[in-house]
C-alpha positions as semicolon CSV with decimal commas, in nm:
position;residue;x (nm);y (nm);z (nm)
1;X;14,537;7,528;9,496
2;X;14,551;7,250;9,731
3;X;14,351;6,937;9,666
4;X;14,161;6,832;9,942
5;X;14,055;6,487;9,805
6;X;14,210;6,232;9,556
7;X;13,977;5,978;9,344
8;X;13,846;5,908;9,003
9;X;13,555;5,995;8,770
10;X;13,331;5,716;8,676
11;X;13,226;5,742;8,360
12;X;13,047;5,425;8,222
13;X;13,364;5,179;8,217
14;X;13,594;5,479;8,171
15;X;13,766;5,594;8,506
16;X;13,915;5,930;8,527
17;X;14,183;5,999;8,803
18;X;14,111;6,371;8,926
19;X;14,238;6,586;9,205
20;X;13,941;6,799;9,389
21;X;14,001;7,167;9,483
22;X;13,787;7,440;9,657
23;X;13,643;7,657;9,365
24;X;13,544;7,931;9,627
25;X;13,726;8,107;9,921
26;X;13,594;8,321;10,212
27;X;13,703;8,690;10,269
28;X;13,510;8,740;10,560
29;X;13,714;8,890;10,846
30;X;13,706;8,685;11,159
31;X;13,742;8,804;11,543
32;X;13,857;8,639;11,842
33;X;13,730;8,641;12,196
34;X;13,914;8,847;12,421
35;X;13,827;8,915;12,800
36;X;13,697;9,271;12,802
37;X;13,862;9,392;13,121
38;X;14,222;9,260;13,047
39;X;14,217;9,195;12,658
40;X;14,359;8,837;12,719
41;X;14,249;8,572;12,473
42;X;13,949;8,340;12,563
43;X;14,032;7,955;12,462
44;X;13,821;7,648;12,476
45;X;13,995;7,371;12,610
46;X;13,871;6,956;12,540
47;X;13,859;6,827;12,849
48;X;13,761;6,432;12,910
49;X;13,480;6,410;13,157
50;X;13,576;6,121;13,317
51;X;13,931;6,162;13,375
52;X;13,839;6,576;13,411
53;X;14,186;6,658;13,234
54;X;14,260;6,798;12,905
55;X;14,327;6,563;12,613
56;X;14,537;6,647;12,270
57;X;14,382;6,598;11,945
58;X;14,567;6,247;11,922
59;X;14,363;6,086;12,183
60;X;14,030;6,234;12,076
61;X;13,810;5,993;11,858
62;X;13,450;6,002;11,744
63;X;13,134;5,810;11,862
64;X;12,778;5,781;11,791
65;X;12,562;5,881;12,090
66;X;12,259;5,649;12,132
67;X;11,924;5,734;12,252
68;X;12,014;5,608;12,601
69;X;12,320;5,813;12,605
70;X;12,520;5,497;12,540
71;X;12,835;5,611;12,293
72;X;12,905;5,379;12,060
73;X;13,288;5,422;11,936
74;X;13,330;5,451;11,541
75;X;13,692;5,436;11,401
76;X;13,802;5,587;11,069
77;X;13,906;5,205;10,959
78;X;13,518;5,155;11,023
79;X;13,397;5,409;10,781
80;X;13,681;5,348;10,507
81;X;13,578;4,953;10,521
82;X;13,205;5,064;10,436
83;X;13,058;4,857;10,135
84;X;12,970;5,191;9,941
85;X;13,110;5,243;9,582
86;X;13,164;5,618;9,592
87;X;13,439;5,571;9,879
88;X;13,700;5,711;9,629
89;X;13,478;5,765;9,325
90;X;13,257;6,028;9,181
91;X;13,009;5,802;9,053
92;X;12,796;5,943;8,725
93;X;12,454;5,818;8,745
94;X;12,267;6,032;8,464
95;X;12,285;6,323;8,246
96;X;12,019;6,585;8,271
97;X;11,916;6,943;8,128
98;X;12,092;7,196;8,346
99;X;11,743;7,373;8,431
100;X;11,615;7,055;8,620
101;X;11,843;7,138;8,889
102;X;11,657;7,347;9,179
103;X;11,912;7,611;9,258
104;X;11,787;7,553;9,613
105;X;11,986;7,256;9,613
106;X;12,322;7,412;9,525
107;X;12,587;7,367;9,792
108;X;12,971;7,416;9,822
109;X;13,165;7,440;9,452
110;X;13,452;7,229;9,358
111;X;13,712;7,237;9,048
112;X;13,819;6,885;8,921
113;X;14,156;6,847;8,792
114;X;14,312;6,608;8,601
115;X;14,537;6,395;8,800
116;X;14,836;6,280;8,582
117;X;14,909;6,292;8,228
118;X;14,684;5,964;8,139
119;X;14,372;6,139;8,294
120;X;14,403;6,420;8,037
121;X;14,228;6,235;7,722
122;X;13,926;6,094;7,922
123;X;13,898;6,412;8,126
124;X;13,893;6,611;7,764
125;X;13,647;6,375;7,625
126;X;13,397;6,412;7,942
127;X;13,469;6,795;7,917
128;X;13,380;6,804;7,522
129;X;13,086;6,571;7,576
130;X;12,906;6,803;7,831
131;X;12,957;7,096;7,648
132;X;12,811;6,939;7,310
133;X;12,533;6,811;7,498
134;X;12,445;7,101;7,709
135;X;12,359;6,905;7,983
136;X;12,504;6,822;8,334
137;X;12,588;6,535;8,491
138;X;12,457;6,390;8,818
139;X;12,717;6,199;9,041
140;X;12,725;6,052;9,375
141;X;13,052;6,079;9,594
142;X;13,167;6,038;9,951
143;X;13,346;6,324;10,100
144;X;13,421;6,401;10,489
145;X;13,231;6,068;10,646
146;X;12,924;6,124;10,425
147;X;12,774;6,038;10,071
148;X;12,674;6,320;9,887
149;X;12,490;6,412;9,553
150;X;12,681;6,619;9,281
151;X;12,668;6,813;8,962
152;X;12,961;6,816;8,717
153;X;12,916;7,085;8,475
154;X;13,187;7,284;8,241
155;X;13,335;7,621;8,365
156;X;13,569;7,759;8,086
157;X;13,795;7,476;8,017
158;X;13,743;7,297;8,358
159;X;13,499;7,083;8,487
160;X;13,343;7,180;8,795
161;X;13,142;7,004;9,023
162;X;12,861;7,170;9,257
163;X;12,770;6,973;9,570
164;X;12,386;6,922;9,602
165;X;12,168;6,871;9,893
166;X;11,958;6,560;9,869
167;X;11,620;6,629;9,800
168;X;11,490;6,537;10,131
169;X;11,715;6,801;10,278
170;X;11,509;7,074;10,100
171;X;11,242;7,195;10,359
172;X;10,891;7,270;10,194
173;X;10,803;7,642;10,205
174;X;10,489;7,591;10,421
175;X;10,317;7,893;10,555
176;X;10,569;8,114;10,421
177;X;10,392;8,334;10,136
178;X;10,139;8,567;10,282
179;X;9,817;8,451;10,411
180;X;9,585;8,714;10,286
181;X;9,459;8,695;9,922
182;X;9,625;9,002;9,740
183;X;9,549;9,147;9,395
184;X;9,794;9,317;9,208
185;X;9,669;9,559;8,948
186;X;9,782;9,571;8,618
187;X;9,918;9,917;8,619
188;X;10,112;9,824;8,971
189;X;10,270;9,533;8,739
190;X;10,354;9,805;8,443
191;X;10,503;9,989;8,713
192;X;10,714;9,722;8,860
193;X;10,823;9,581;8,495
194;X;10,937;9,965;8,440
195;X;11,124;9,969;8,758
196;X;11,344;9,600;8,662
197;X;11,388;9,741;8,319
198;X;11,535;10,096;8,432
199;X;11,775;9,896;8,670
200;X;11,840;9,666;8,408
201;X;12,169;9,430;8,434
202;X;12,463;9,430;8,637
203;X;12,825;9,309;8,583
204;X;12,887;9,084;8,902
205;X;13,241;9,121;8,896
206;X;13,200;9,482;8,975
207;X;13,010;9,397;9,332
208;X;13,210;9,426;9,618
209;X;13,157;9,362;9,997
210;X;13,092;9,709;10,139
211;X;13,093;9,588;10,514
212;X;13,421;9,411;10,465
213;X;13,574;9,721;10,371
214;X;13,421;9,914;10,639
215;X;13,555;9,655;10,866
216;X;13,881;9,706;10,744
217;X;13,888;10,064;10,793
218;X;13,778;10,046;11,114
219;X;14,059;9,803;11,228
220;X;14,298;10,009;11,047
221;X;14,176;10,322;11,240
222;X;14,189;10,147;11,559
223;X;14,539;10,027;11,487
224;X;14,672;10,375;11,424
225;X;14,516;10,523;11,725
226;X;14,265;10,705;11,501
227;X;13,915;10,788;11,583
228;X;13,700;10,533;11,415
229;X;13,487;10,625;11,105
230;X;13,152;10,703;11,187
231;X;12,830;10,608;10,972
232;X;12,631;10,843;10,816
233;X;12,288;10,931;10,942
234;X;12,027;10,690;10,790
235;X;11,668;10,844;10,740
236;X;11,386;10,711;10,928
237;X;11,179;10,540;10,747
238;X;10,847;10,307;10,816
239;X;10,835;9,965;10,788
240;X;10,481;10,004;10,635
241;X;10,427;10,114;10,260
242;X;10,100;10,347;10,247
243;X;10,124;10,399;9,862
244;X;10,227;10,122;9,664
245;X;10,197;10,307;9,327
246;X;10,357;10,629;9,483
247;X;10,659;10,398;9,596
248;X;10,681;10,241;9,269
249;X;10,674;10,568;9,083
250;X;10,930;10,722;9,297
251;X;11,138;10,398;9,274
252;X;11,141;10,435;8,883
253;X;11,207;10,816;8,910
254;X;11,519;10,755;9,120
255;X;11,664;10,470;8,928
256;X;11,627;10,664;8,601
257;X;11,822;10,966;8,797
258;X;12,108;10,720;8,927
259;X;12,110;10,619;8,545
260;X;12,164;10,967;8,411
261;X;11,855;10,920;8,237
262;X;11,515;11,161;8,214
263;X;11,338;11,098;8,558
264;X;11,016;11,206;8,409
265;X;11,015;11,001;8,076
266;X;10,710;10,765;8,018
267;X;10,749;10,419;8,164
268;X;10,618;10,266;7,878
269;X;10,896;10,290;7,718
270;X;11,050;10,056;7,972
271;X;10,777;9,816;7,884
272;X;10,566;9,938;8,177
273;X;10,274;10,131;7,994
274;X;10,217;10,358;8,303
275;X;10,318;10,744;8,282
276;X;10,539;10,856;8,566
277;X;10,499;11,230;8,617
278;X;10,628;11,431;8,889
279;X;10,349;11,509;9,144
280;X;10,300;11,863;9,184
281;X;10,260;11,989;9,497
282;X;10,034;12,300;9,454
283;X;9,781;12,086;9,261
284;X;9,653;11,879;9,551
285;X;9,593;12,195;9,743
286;X;9,426;12,380;9,488
287;X;9,171;12,123;9,382
288;X;9,109;12,080;9,782
289;X;9,026;12,439;9,818
290;X;8,817;12,480;9,531
291;X;8,595;12,201;9,618
292;X;8,507;12,372;9,929
293;X;8,339;12,682;9,783
294;X;7,991;12,742;9,918
295;X;7,672;12,765;9,653
296;X;7,427;13,041;9,687
297;X;7,226;13,049;10,038
298;X;7,403;12,699;10,131
299;X;7,583;12,635;10,427
300;X;7,980;12,599;10,372
301;X;8,059;12,233;10,346
302;X;8,396;12,084;10,493
303;X;8,680;12,083;10,268
304;X;8,748;11,753;10,125
305;X;9,078;11,624;9,947
306;X;9,031;11,570;9,583
307;X;9,380;11,504;9,477
308;X;9,265;11,287;9,188
309;X;9,075;11,567;8,996
310;X;9,257;11,679;8,705
311;X;9,378;12,031;8,673
312;X;9,109;12,135;8,400
313;X;8,828;12,009;8,658
314;X;8,987;12,211;8,937
315;X;8,984;12,523;8,728
316;X;8,630;12,467;8,592
317;X;8,524;12,437;8,971
318;X;8,691;12,738;9,055
319;X;8,501;12,976;8,829
320;X;8,164;12,853;8,904
321;X;8,012;13,138;9,121
322;X;7,671;13,273;9,189
323;X;7,577;13,615;9,203
324;X;7,464;13,633;9,557
325;X;7,745;13,440;9,720
326;X;8,041;13,687;9,801
327;X;8,375;13,545;9,714
328;X;8,550;13,347;9,995
329;X;8,808;13,486;10,214
330;X;9,171;13,380;10,173
331;X;9,187;13,148;10,468
332;X;9,240;12,775;10,491
333;X;8,994;12,487;10,419
334;X;9,018;12,382;10,778
335;X;8,930;12,728;10,901
336;X;8,603;12,763;10,651
337;X;8,497;12,439;10,736
338;X;8,451;12,519;11,087
339;X;8,303;12,865;11,019
């Protein structure tokens, strides 16, 4: 791996020469802009507004634009002569527990490599000290024209550094949480716990980028003149959850089926405490029909859905008859209500 920065770790009076290398790489597929009529490449040219001509990279510098539009030239020599101690040094300022670092602050990750044989001993000392203390080091360093905050930790036998955003760069989560007061019942939490337990853990190394693979297949098909693969038709689903309990129960059931488990097992076995049973389609219709049977000498009432009644309650209602009330005709609840 090619180093992008050379410097030293300042650990008290100990100086550790190191090289900085990127710990991550981007596998995204990039595209070029083209003219859709003829396929020609679209390129951006750097043009000087004063001379109205294209300039080369060697002619381009940097400047700060003042509020009134005035350009103040700033050279690399100006920046290199700034009186900051972190210009070529990763200066450790503190050691803190790892859970003190908010993941929102995490930025780019780097590996720190010992630069030369003399650096091996102090590098190993710092690495082992971090391991034994179970802490991370907070440091300041300068990279790409600005001073940054970093966190040093041990990954296998290497010291890694995560760039951190400064605390004032983290935006407060104002007006992000739901405005309405929402009450979550214990039974809903039990089902959510059961779903979390059913989904379980995952080996992150087994996850992959499905979108990138699909794009690669698309490019390969077009390059060979074949038909582009088509996406399977997705089921239309509304953006509104009508019955949260039903959605949770179905989610637990589907997750168990995916894991090869009994879909109708008691959710309490996963820590939920709520029984997840399959919904019988005929039970709701039967209960609704029974509730609409007329009593003696009374007008038939409109049928009401009583899906929450138990099967035993439905049976009891069905057997309750009077001597002078003829048995109802086998018609739907809707027709009897309108009679």
